N, C-alpha and C positions, 0 to 999 in steps of 0.2 A: 393883381395879388389880390386888394379887397374884395374886389365881386366872388370873387371865386371860396373866398375866408367863410362868406356871408352861404353863398347857396350850401356850404359843406356843411355849415351851420343850423341852416334852415332844414334840410335831407335829414341831416341828422332827430332833427325835434322830432320832424312828421314821422318817424320811423319809432323812435320813442314810447311816440303818443302812440299808434297803432299800436305797439308789443302790450305798453300798460292797457289799452282798449279791448284789446285782445283777452290779455289774463286776466278779468274781473270776472264775466261770466266762466272761468275755466276753474276758477277761487269759489266761488260761488258753486260750481254744481260738483266738486268735488269737497263744499262745506256741507252742503244737503245731505251727505250720506254717512257723517261723520258729527253733525251737529241736529236736533230735532224742532230749534227754533228754526231755523233756517230754510230746513225744509218744513215749515210751514207758512214761512214768511215767501220761501217760492210757490208756493202752490197757492196762499192770496194771491201773488202776485201774476201769477199763471192766468188764475179766472179773473181778474180785475184786465187782465189787457187783455187776453180774450174778447170780452166781449168792449171794451173802450178802440181799442188801438187798432190793433191784428182782427181786422173783421173783414171774411172775406174779400168785401170789396177791395181794402187797400191790399190783401195780399193779392189779390189779379193785381193791381198799379203797381205793387212791390217787385213782381216777378216779372211786369211789360220793363219797367224801368231797368231792370237787371241784362235783362236781352235786350234794351237799348241798349245797355252802357257794355255787352259785347260789339257790339254793329257800330257803337264809337271808337271803339278799341281798336279794330278793324279796319275804320278808314284814316284811325291816327297811324298804325302801321305799314297801311297802303301809300298812305300821303311821305312817309322815311322813307320809301322804297323807292320813292318815282324822285322824290327830292334829293335823300342825299347828304343831307347837309346839317342834321341835326341827330347826334349820334346818342346820344343821352337822353334820347326820345322812346330809341329803342327795346331796351329793358325797363321805361314807366310803361308801354303802350304793351305788351305782355306784363308784363304784372296788373294792369288792368284787366287785361280777358283772363287772365288765370282767377285774380282775386273774385271776378264777377260769376266765374262757371262756376267757384265752390263753393257762391252763395247760394248759385241755382240746385248746387245738386246738396245742399244742408237745408233749401225750405224743401223741397221736392222730396223727400227723407222721412219717410215716414218711421224710423226708429231716433234723428233727431227731435221730433216734434215729441217726443215721449217722456225728452231729459226735461228737467223742473224747468232750469237757466234758457231755455228755447226763446225766450224773445228776448233775454237778456243779451243772446248769440245776434241774432234778428240785429238788435239797438248795433251793436258793437262794429258789426261783419259791415251796414252801410256806414256807420263815419269811417271803418278801417277803408274804405272804396271812397266815401266823400273824398277823404283825407290824399288820397289816392291821385285821387281829381282835380284839388286844389296842386299840389306835385309835378301835374301835370300844364296849368296852369301856369304855377311861377315857371314854371322852366321855358312855356312860350313867350312871357313876360320880357324875361332876360334876353332873348335873344337877341342882337343885334342884327341888324336887316345889312347885308352887305352890299 
């Protein structure tokens, strides 16, 4: 009973963190059209982040990691269909694959690059994906062998 309650709480906390993480860049992008100070801040940060963190080499690495994430999700999905023991893993593996595909579409989109909060969206997407992998790891950790 307590183990199930703990899993539910952890799952809800991870989901809440993911929603909060994605809501920050959405609010920043919305406020960029309304408030000039936010727009100036985002233009400045976009210029700084493009030069320091999101260089072309690092963007290539991020794209590679996302493709690797899709491969890992597919491997987890295949392992589920082979073993058929871990029911909660199916949804999580599908979520990971979908999140990685959406992130790849976002990174390769020229329209998304035009957003002032583009780099904040990238950071948020990577945090959401890492939280999803944390959920998978916790799920594997809590599964007891029979």
